[in-house]
C-alpha positions in Angstrom: 0.0 0.0 0.0 1.4 3.4 -0.9 1.6 6.3 1.4 -1.5 8.0 -0.2 -3.7 5.1 1.0 -3.0 6.1 4.6 -3.8 9.8 4.0 -7.0 10.8 5.8 -9.9 12.2 3.9 -10.1 16.0 3.5 -13.1 18.2 3.2 -14.2 20.9 0.7 -17.0 23.5 1.0 -19.3 23.5 -2.0 -22.2 26.0 -2.0 -22.0 26.2 1.8 -21.9 22.4 2.4 -19.0 20.5 3.8 -18.1 17.5 1.6 -15.8 14.6 2.5 -13.2 14.1 -0.2 -10.3 11.7 -1.1 -7.6 13.5 -3.1 -4.6 11.3 -4.2 -2.0 11.3 -6.9 -0.9 13.8 -9.5 -1.6 14.6 -13.1 -4.8 14.4 -15.1 -7.9 14.7 -12.9 -9.9 11.5 -12.3 -13.3 12.1 -10.7 -14.5 8.9 -9.1 -18.2 8.7 -8.2 -19.0 5.9 -5.8 -22.0 3.5 -5.8 -24.8 3.4 -3.2 -22.7 1.2 -0.9 -20.5 4.2 -0.2 -16.8 5.0 -0.4 -14.1 3.3 1.7 -10.7 5.1 1.5 -8.9 1.7 1.9 -10.5 0.2 -1.3 -7.6 -0.9 -3.5 -9.0 0.5 -6.7 -8.5 4.0 -5.4 -4.7 3.6 -5.3 -4.7 1.9 -8.6 -6.6 4.8 -10.2 -4.4 7.3 -8.4 -1.4 5.7 -10.2 -2.8 7.2 -13.4 -3.6 10.7 -12.3 -5.0 12.9 -9.6 -7.8 10.9 -8.1 -10.7 12.9 -6.6 -13.3 10.8 -4.9 -16.0 12.7 -2.9 -18.6 11.1 -0.7 -21.9 12.2 -2.3 -24.0 14.7 -0.3 -25.7 12.7 2.4 -23.2 9.8 2.2 -20.3 9.1 4.4 -19.7 12.3 6.5 -20.7 14.7 3.7 -23.4 17.2 4.5 -26.6 17.2 2.4 -28.1 20.5 1.6 -31.9 20.6 1.8 -32.1 21.5 -1.9 -30.5 18.2 -3.0 -33.1 15.4 -3.2 -32.6 13.8 -6.7 -29.9 12.5 -8.9 -30.5 15.5 -11.2 -29.7 17.8 -8.2 -26.5 15.8 -7.7 -25.5 16.4 -11.3 -25.7 20.1 -10.9 -23.9 19.8 -7.5 -21.0 18.0 -9.2 -20.8 20.6 -12.0 -20.3 23.1 -9.2 -17.6 20.9 -7.6 -15.7 20.6 -10.9 -15.8 24.3 -11.2 -14.6 24.9 -7.6 -11.7 22.5 -8.2 -11.1 23.9 -11.7 -10.9 20.4 -13.1 -9.9 20.4 -16.8 -10.1 17.4 -19.3 -11.2 15.2 -16.5 -11.8 11.5 -16.7 -15.1 10.9 -14.9 -15.6 7.4 -13.6 -18.8 6.2 -11.9 -20.1 2.9 -10.6 -23.8 2.0 -10.3 -25.5 5.0 -8.7 -22.3 7.0 -9.3 -22.4 6.1 -13.0 -26.0 7.3 -13.1 -24.8 10.6 -11.6 -21.9 10.7 -14.1 -24.3 10.3 -17.0 -26.6 13.0 -15.7 -23.6 15.3 -15.5 -22.5 14.6 -19.0 -25.9 15.2 -20.6 -25.8 18.7 -19.1 -22.2 19.6 -19.8 -18.9 18.0 -20.8 -17.0 21.2 -20.7 -14.6 20.0 -18.0 -14.8 16.3 -19.1 -12.6 14.5 -21.6 -13.8 10.9 -21.2 -16.4 9.0 -19.3 -16.4 5.5 -17.8 -19.8 4.1 -16.6 -19.5 0.8 -14.7 -22.8 -1.1 -14.2 -24.8 2.1 -14.5 -28.4 2.4 -13.4 -30.7 5.4 -14.1 -32.7 4.5 -17.3 -35.7 2.4 -18.1 -35.0 -0.2 -20.8 -37.9 -2.6 -20.8 -41.7 -2.0 -21.0 -43.9 -0.9 -18.1 -44.3 -4.5 -16.9 -40.6 -5.4 -17.0 -38.4 -4.9 -14.0 -35.0 -3.8 -15.3 -33.4 -3.4 -11.9 -34.1 -5.6 -8.9 -35.6 -4.0 -5.8 -32.6 -3.8 -3.5 -34.8 -2.4 -0.7 -37.0 -5.5 -0.6 -34.0 -7.9 -0.2 -32.4 -9.3 2.9 -28.6 -8.7 3.1 -27.8 -12.3 2.0 -30.0 -12.1 -1.1 -28.5 -8.8 -2.1 -25.0 -10.1 -1.8 -25.9 -13.1 -3.8 -27.4 -11.0 -6.6 -24.8 -8.2 -6.6 -21.5 -10.1 -6.3 -19.9 -12.9 -8.3 -18.6 -14.0 -4.9 -21.0 -13.0 -2.1 -18.3 -13.1 0.5 -16.6 -10.2 -1.2 -19.4 -7.9 0.0 -20.1 -9.3 3.4 -19.7 -7.0 6.4 -19.6 -8.0 10.0 -21.7 -5.2 11.6 -20.9 -6.4 15.1 -17.2 -5.8 14.5 -17.7 -2.3 13.0 -17.4 0.9 15.0 -20.4 2.9 15.9 -19.3 5.5 13.3 -19.0 2.8 10.6 -22.5 1.5 11.3 -23.9 5.0 11.3 -22.3 5.7 7.9 -23.7 2.4 6.5 -27.2 3.3 7.7 -26.8 6.9 6.4 -25.7 5.6 3.0 -28.8 3.4 2.7 -31.2 6.1 3.8 -29.8 8.6 1.4 -29.9 6.1 -1.4 -33.6 5.7 -0.8 -34.1 9.4 -0.9 -32.4 9.8 -4.3 -33.6 6.6 -6.0 -36.9 5.4 -4.6 -39.5 7.3 -6.8 -39.3 6.5 -9.6 -37.2 3.5 -8.7 -33.6 3.7 -9.8 -34.2 5.7 -12.9 -35.0 9.1 -14.4 -37.7 8.7 -17.1 -36.1 11.5 -19.1 -32.4 10.4 -19.0 -32.5 7.8 -21.7 -33.7 10.3 -24.2 -31.0 12.7 -23.3 -28.0 10.3 -23.5 -27.4 11.3 -27.1 -26.2 14.6 -25.7 -23.0 13.0 -24.3 -20.3 14.3 -26.5 -17.2 12.6 -25.1 -15.7 9.1 -25.7 -17.6 6.8 -23.3 -16.8 3.3 -22.0 -19.6 1.2 -20.4 -17.9 -1.5 -18.2 -20.1 -4.3 -17.0 -19.5 -6.9 -14.3 -20.8 -10.0 -16.1 -22.0 -11.7 -13.0 -24.3 -8.9 -12.0 -27.9 -10.0 -11.3 -29.2 -6.7 -9.9 -29.3 -5.7 -13.6 -28.3 -7.6 -16.7 -25.7 -7.3 -19.5 -28.5 -6.5 -21.9 -29.4 -3.5 -19.8 -25.8 -2.4 -20.0 -25.7 -2.9 -23.8 -28.9 -0.8 -24.1 -27.2 1.9 -22.0 -24.2 1.9 -24.3 -26.3 1.9 -27.5 -28.0 5.1 -26.3 -24.7 7.0 -26.1 -23.2 7.9 -29.5 -20.0 5.9 -30.1 -19.9 4.3 -26.6 -18.2 1.0 -26.2 -19.4 -1.9 -24.1 -17.0 -4.3 -22.3 -17.5 -7.1 -19.9 -15.5 -7.9 -16.8 -16.4 -11.5 -16.4 -15.5 -12.4 -12.8 -17.3 -9.5 -11.2 -20.9 -8.4 -10.3 -22.6 -5.1 -9.8 -19.5 -3.5 -8.2 -16.6 -4.5 -10.5 -14.3 -1.9 -8.9 -14.5 -4.0 -5.7 -14.3 -7.5 -7.1 -11.9 -6.9 -9.9 -10.0 -3.7 -9.0 -6.9 -4.5 -11.1 -8.9 -5.2 -14.3 -11.2 -2.3 -13.6 -8.4 0.2 -13.1 -6.4 -1.2 -16.1 -9.3 -0.9 -18.5 -10.2 2.5 -17.2 -6.7 4.0 -17.4 -6.1 2.4 -20.8 -9.3 4.0 -22.1 -8.1 7.3 -20.7 -4.7 7.0 -22.4 -6.1 6.6 -25.9 
């Protein structure tokens, strides 16, 4: 583990709200937007990405220890928040990388503006409706017990298992806060914005859709439909990973992401 992995998180004030932030490495900015399970500063993929540039990984408003302004209640609100954050940090030609909920946020940013963005990587994104009204594109994670969720979300369910009895009070509070805030942002309509699919054609930067092939929260066909809606986007499978490929296959995830960025 390099020295950066041991560096504590910092904070930044955005529009009067204090946001928890990981800032590692040097060079081209890489904005990493985490999934609904939150952001752990010891996750190996963060160091791997920081080897390829300056990694900036915030905890979304309402997640981790980040404050949530009263005016932020939807993913669309989060997209505007991150446009402000990118302005505040003066990010230029950034590689924006999102996973699951974070990928939905990244797509919502990109349909609004790619002025500070050079490339986009969406890993197992949610956020659009692909099937008809009677088809469930995304399983209801709020209706699942922990064991079922792990079985559906991971190629190896043990990779996502957490021992809550061994966690600190702060860690348990953060986990509960992450779940509560996820429900706020994604519950109605469930895990999608009805308008987003029709706006994906506005994404003007090279885009890679990475997909953990063992994901059973959503399906590879859902991911292919996502990629097909973005002009010129590529679709690539990471076979031995589920809904969170950055956790189960960090080396392959980082290698594919940085190779795409270097093109």
